[in-house]
N, C-alpha and C positions, 0 to 999 in steps of 0.2 A: 503491501499500500504504498503509497507517495502523496502529498498532496503538498504546497505551497504554504508556507506558514510565515509570519510577519510579527519580529520580536518587539513586545511593544514595551514606551517605556516604563519604568514601576519607580515605585519611591519618591523621595526627598527630589526635590532638586538643590544642588550649590550655589552656591552665592554667584557662581557666573552663570546660571541658568541651566546649567546641565546634567542629565540624567547621566547614575552609572551604574542603572541595576534596569535588569531589561524581565518578562517573561513572556512565557508561550504557552497558549491555549493549545489541550490536545483533546479530541473529541471521547467519551467511551469506550468509543467503538472500536477508533486506535490504541488505546491504554487495552481491549479487550485481545486485540491480535497479536499483541507484544508481552498477552500475558501477568497482565497487568492491570489494577483495579485504583481507582481513587483512592488516597488516602497511604496509597505503599511507600515505605522507605526506599529512592534510588540512590544509584552510586552515579552522581554524573561525572564525564572527565571528558578535557579541551587538550586535541590533539591540531596538530597540523591541519588548520582549514576542518574540522570536525568538530561535533558535540554532540558525545554518545550516553546515554541513559541508557542506566542498566538498573533490574531492580536488586534493594540488595536481602535478598533471600539467605542465610544462612547456609541452608542446603545445597546450596545451585553454584557452581565453581567462577569466580570473577573473573572474566575475561578480559585478557591483559593485550591482547595482540588485536590490532583491528586495520 
């Protein structure tokens, strides 16, 4: 499944009027495909030109290579 998303500004602006945080909305059908649900804890990794979100489940192996 692929959907184009927007990183929306989030939080307070700094003294220069700039945001330093964003949020990303994921629909529950996208979470279901990924084996996740609203409220699950996740690991977020930042790699060269990628943001990787993986369920933080003690029973699953954490993928390190992408």
